[in-house]
N, C-alpha and C positions, 0 to 999 in steps of 0.2 A: 638336416643332419641325416647321414646314411644309417640304415638299420644296423650295419656291422659296428658302427661307432657306439650306438646305443647299447649294444649287447656286450661291450667290453667288460670283462671280469664277471660276467654272469655265467654260472654253470649251466650249460644246455645239454640236453640228451638227444635232441633231434632238431634238424632244421629243414623246413619245407617252405622256404621263402627265398626271394632274391635279396641277398645281403646288401646290394647296391640301391635298394629302394629308398627313396627320399621320404623321411618321416618328418611331419610338421610339429607333432607334440606327443606327449605321453598321456593316456587317460586310463582311469581305472573304474570309472562310472559311465556306463553306456549312455546315460541320459545327457552327459556333457561331451560325448565323443564327437569329434569333428572329422571331415574328410582329410585323409592323410595321416591320421593318428596311429600310433602303436597302442592297441588296447591290451591292457594287462588284466587277465581274469583272476581275481583274487578270491580265495575262499574266505568268506566272512563268518560271523557267528549267527546272523539272522538269515543270510542268503549266500548263495554261491555265485561268484561272478561268471563262472562258466555258463550259467543259464542265460546270460545276457550277451553272449558272443554274437548270436544272430542279429540282435538289435544294433550292436556296435558295427557290424559289417554293413547293415542297412544304412547306417549313418556315414559310411565311407571309410571305416578303419582300413588302413593299408596293410596291416598285419596284426596277428594276435600272438601274445606271449602267454602261455598257459601251461597247466600241469597235465591235462588230458587232451588228446587230439580232438579238435572240434569235428562234429558230424558234417558240417557244411564244407563245401569246397572253398578253401580260403588259404592264403599264405599264413603259416603259423610256425612258431618255435616252441619246443617243449623244454620245460625246466622243472627241477625237483621241488622248488618252493617259490611260488609266484609273489609272495609277500617280499621275500628277500630280493627277488628279481626286480620288483617295482622300485625298491629303495635304490638299487644300483643303477637301474635305467634312468631314474629321476636325477641322480647325481650326475650321470653322464650327459643327460640332456641339458642341464643347467651349467655344465662346464666345471664341475667339482668346486663350487664356490667356497666350501668350508676350508679348502687347502690354502685360501688366501687370507684366512683369519685364524686367530687362536680361539678355538671353541672350548668352553669350559662347561662340563655337565655336573649337575647336582641331583643325586638320587637319594631315596629314603622315604619313609612314611610321612614324617612331619618335618617342617622346617625348610622345605625346598624353596617356597616362594620368598620367604624372608631372606634366606641365604643368597639366592640369585640376585635380589635387589641390592643387598649389601655388597656383593661382589661387583656389581655394575658400578655402584657408587665409588668403591675403592679404586677400581681400574681407571675410572674417569678422573678421580681426584689425584691419584698418585702418578699416573702415566700421561694424563691429558688425552686419553684414548677416546675414540668414538666407539661406543659399545652397543651391540644389539642384545635384546633380551627376548626369550621365549618362555612363556609360563602360564600358570593358572589365571593370574590377574589380567592377562593380555600380553601382547607382543609390542616391543619397542624397537625402533631404529633410531638410536640417539634419543631424542625427546619425542619423536613422532609415534603416536599410538596406533596400533593395528589390533582390532578385536580378535579374540581367539575363542574357539569352541572346546578345545581339549588342552590338557596340561602339556602334552607333547603331540604336535600335529602329525597327520599322516605323512609318510616319507616324501611324497611329491610336494606337498604344501611346505614341508620343512626345507627341502632343497630350494624351493622357490623363494622362501624367506631369506635363506642364506645368500641367494643370488642378489636379492634386493639390498641386503646389508652390505655385501662386498661392493656392489656398484655405488652405494652411497657413502663409501669411505670408512666403513667399520673395520677396525683392526682386531676387535675381539667380539665374541658372541657368548653370552651366558644363557644356559637353558636348563629348565627342569626336565628330568628324565624319569618318566613313570614306568612302573613295572609292566603295564600293558604295552608301552612303546618298545621295551626291551624284548618282550615275548613275541611281538609282532614285527620285529625287524625295522621299526620306523627309523631307528638311528643307525642302521647298517650303512656301510659304504664310505664312512669317514672316521677319523680318529679324534678323540678329545685330547687337547693339549694337557688338560688336567681335569680331575674329577673330585667330587666330594660325596662321601656317604654320611648322612646325618644320623639315621637310626632305622630300626625295623620293628614295628608293632602291628597289632592285628588290624588289617584293612584288606579290602578287595578279595576276600575269600569267596565271594560269589563268583569271581572269575577264576581264581587260582585253585580254590578247593581246600588247600591246607597251607599252614604257615611254611611248611617245608618247600612246597611248590612256589609259594610267594618269594621265599628267600632265594630259591634257585633262579627265579627270573631276575632278581636283582643282581645275582652273581654274574650275569651276562654283561654287566656294566664294566667291570674292571678290565677285561681283555680289550675293550674299546678305548682305554685310556693309556696315555703315555706314562702317567703317574697319577696317584690319587691320595687324598687325605681321608682317613678312616677314624670314626668315633670309637675309640677303644673302650669306652664305658658302656657301649651298647651290648646287650646280651648276645647278639649275633656276630660280634666282631671276630671272634675266633673262627667261626665258620668261614668268613671271607678271607681271613689270613691264611687258613689252611688251603683254600682253593687258589689263592693268588690271582694272577692275571696281569699284574703290573706292579712296579715298586710302590709301596704304600708308606705314608707318613702318618703316625698315630697321634691323635689329640684326645684330650679328656680332662676330667677333674679328679677322678679317683684312681684311675689306672696308673700304677708306677711305671708301666712300660711306655706311656705316652711321651713322645718327643716334645710335644707342646702341651703345657698344662696350665689350667686356670687355677689361681690361688687367691687367697684373701678376698673372697667373693662377698660383695655387699649388694643387697637387694633393696630397692626403693619402690614406692608406688608407681613411679613413672620412668624408671631407668635401672640399669645395673652397672656396677663397676667391679673390676677385678684386675689382677696382674697376670699377664701372659708370660710364662717362663719357658724359655727354650735354651737348653744348655746354660751358658753363663749370661744369657741375654734376657732382660726383663723389660716389659713395656706396660705402662698403665693404660687400661682400656676403660672407656666410658661409652655406653651405648644407651640411647634414649628409648629403649624398648624394654619393658619390665619382664621379670620372670627368669627363673634359673635356666629354662630352655634357651633364653636369649644368650646366655653365656656359652652354651654349646654351639649355637649358630655363629656367634662371633669367633669362637675358636676354630670352627671349620673354615670360615672365611680367611682368618689369619694364616692357617696352615696352607690353604690353597694359594693365597697371595705369595707365601714363601716359595711354593713350588714354581711360581711364575717369575721368581726373581725380585719380588718387591720386598724391601727391607721391613722387618717386623715393626719397628717404631713408626715408620711412615704409614703402614697399613692401620696400625692402632690409632694413630692420630686422626686418620680419615674416618674411622668408625664414629668418632665423637661428633662428626657433623652429619651423620646419616639420619634420615628421617624414618619414622615408623612406617609400617605397611598397612594399607587399607584392608580392614577386615581382620587384622591380627591385633588383639587386645586394643581395639580402637575406641577411645572415649567419645561419647555422644553428649552434646550439651543438655544439661538438666538443671533443676533447681540445685542450689549449693549443698543441700543436706543429704544428697545421695548421689551415686555414680552409676551410669550405664556404660557397659563395655560390650562391643560387638566383636565376636571372635569366630573364626572358621572351624573351630574344633568340632569335628564330625567323626572322630575315632575315639575309642576308649582312652588311649594314651594321651591324645591331644586334649580331651575333656579333663582328664585328671591333671594334666600339666597346668591348664589355664586356671582351674579351680584352686589348686595348691598355690599358684602364683598370686591370685587375688587374696587368698587367705593370709598370706605373709604381710600384707599391708592394709587390709580392711579394718576400718574402725567400728563397723557394725556387722550386720549379718551378710553372709554371702548367699545370694539368690541365683540359682541356676535355671535358665529356661532353655530347654533343648528337646530334640526329637531325633529320629533316624530316617535316612532316606529310603524310599521304596526301591524295589528291584535291585537291591544291593545286599551285601553280606548280612544275612539274618542272624547269624551267630553272635554278632556284636551287640544286638539290641538289648538283651537282658544285662549284659556287661555294662553297657552305657547307663541303663536304669539304675544299677547298683552304684556305680561311680558317681553319677549325677546327683543322686539323693544322699549318699553317705558323706560326700565331700562338701556339701552345701548345708546351710542352716534351713533352707527351704527351697524346694524345686517346683518348677512348673513344667509338666511334661506335655508336649504339644506336637504339632506336625512339622516336618522339614520339607523335603521335596518328595511327596508320596509317589510321584510318577504314576505307574499304572496300578498300584496297590491301594487298598482301602486304608485310609489313615487310622481308622479305629483298630484294624488288625495289627498295624505296626505298633501302635501305642500299647495294645495288650501284651505284645511280646516284650516291649520295654519294661512295662510294669511287672512282668513275671520275674524280673531280676531285683526288684525293689525289696529291701529288708527293713526299712525304717517304718515307723508308725504312719498311719494315714494322715495324721496331723502335720506331718513334715512335708507333704507334697500335695499338689493339685493337678488334675488332668483337665486341660482345656484344648481340645483338638484344633480349633481355629487359631492360627498363629497370631493374627492381628489382635484377636480378642485376648489371647494369652499375654501378649506384650502389654496391652492396656491394663489388664488385671494386675500384672506385676508392678507396673508403675503406680497404679492407684492404691495399691496395698503396701507401698514401700514404708520403711521405718527410717528414722534418722541414722545416717552412717552406713546405710545399705550399699552394697555393690551388687548390681544386677548384671549378670552375664548372659547376653543373648548369644547362645552357642549354635553353630552349625551352618549359618548362612554366610557370615563373613563378608567378603567382597561381592557376593552374588546380589543381584537386584531383581530377582524373579523367584517364583515358586513354580516348579514343574508338576503339572497334573495332567495325566493322560496325553502325554507328548506335546502339551501346550505350555509355554512359559508365560505365566501371568506376572505383571509387574509387582514386585515386592521388595522395596528398599527399606530396610529396617531403620535407617537414619530418618527417612521421610515419615515412617510410621510414628516414631518417637516424637518428631517435630509436630506432627498434626495432633497427636494426643495432647501435647503440651499447649498447643494453641487453643484446644478445646477446654483444657483444664489448666488455668494459669498458675495454680499452686504446685504443678508438677514440673 
């Protein structure tokens, strides 16, 4: 591909290169640059790609796309934002594969993973479509699994995935869209056929700094969509309605302005049921995932399905056959007198939601086992401590992914928010020991919620991911203690 083709739609400020140069690939990591590549120097948060231009040239890069002119004598093109340029160049290199599919994006703090998996199921079930999926739990092309490192991949990886999906016959792709991805232009260069906004609660303030900045990053989503479904019950809904960006369909339970409303809600230990009402049309909805938040996820999926032309009754019937999501209120086998649930809840809102959900159907105590991740938003730690202890009958405060922080320091910040008596909680830093303690001290009817890890099968300490699958931990504890 010629350099001029790669640069299509990229705002450039200067060209010091032969535009007819043949380019073999696009790279943004000098370590993987190959002869003939276009190297894009991206300013990162830990390092600046401009520092690695000499290495990329040594490896044979044919040209450099950057924000500052390199000191070396080399063919280069200047642009105002190399992150945006990387996204567009990647799209051009892979032949704009997203234009061959209907791409649906889901953004929000909580509910993205469940919503995308439910949407994939509905599209396959009602349209007979082959659907790709990109998200936290991994990527899928139809039923083929592809591991993922990020909720939303870097733009080059994303476009490569789109290319694979299109080549393998996908007509639709459903993806989670993180605030980081929006802020870093990872989803630039293509348009979503439809979008869903689930909610906005405190998270990622280590990156964004304030809730206002976090909300503003999410607001970048709507101009990328042809149309979108918006949760009108969320506190930030008005903020997004004021800013617009695309036509929006509102859904909710309480908001009288919602075009699609959930009524007659019934909550069960293992499912939810409700009526979806839109105008004069009503559909009975049954979803095998417990919790009031599941009603919101289902409403968002139904609203999005409507935007894609799928009749509400067909989409609602499809939800009845959808399976739960790994790591989201996931039951783990135990003795019959108590229950263990694994949930990804790692934000204040998510922890509150799962504990309130469990409370609605628990026959005995609600026991919450949780921690907070290191190198992430420290402001939420005392909030998590307060929520986790006040909304449970007993809490076990432990470690999550400490990353490069001392687990003890993280736990102290969690405990700073605790207001209940010391008799209502225990501090056990080692997560395996904490899980064992919780199981060994269970009482009949207890529901023990292992919060924070969810689908993850590792614990990250000092940049190393050590195996930690809570399903396996529970299984091994039960093998050791037959009464559990």
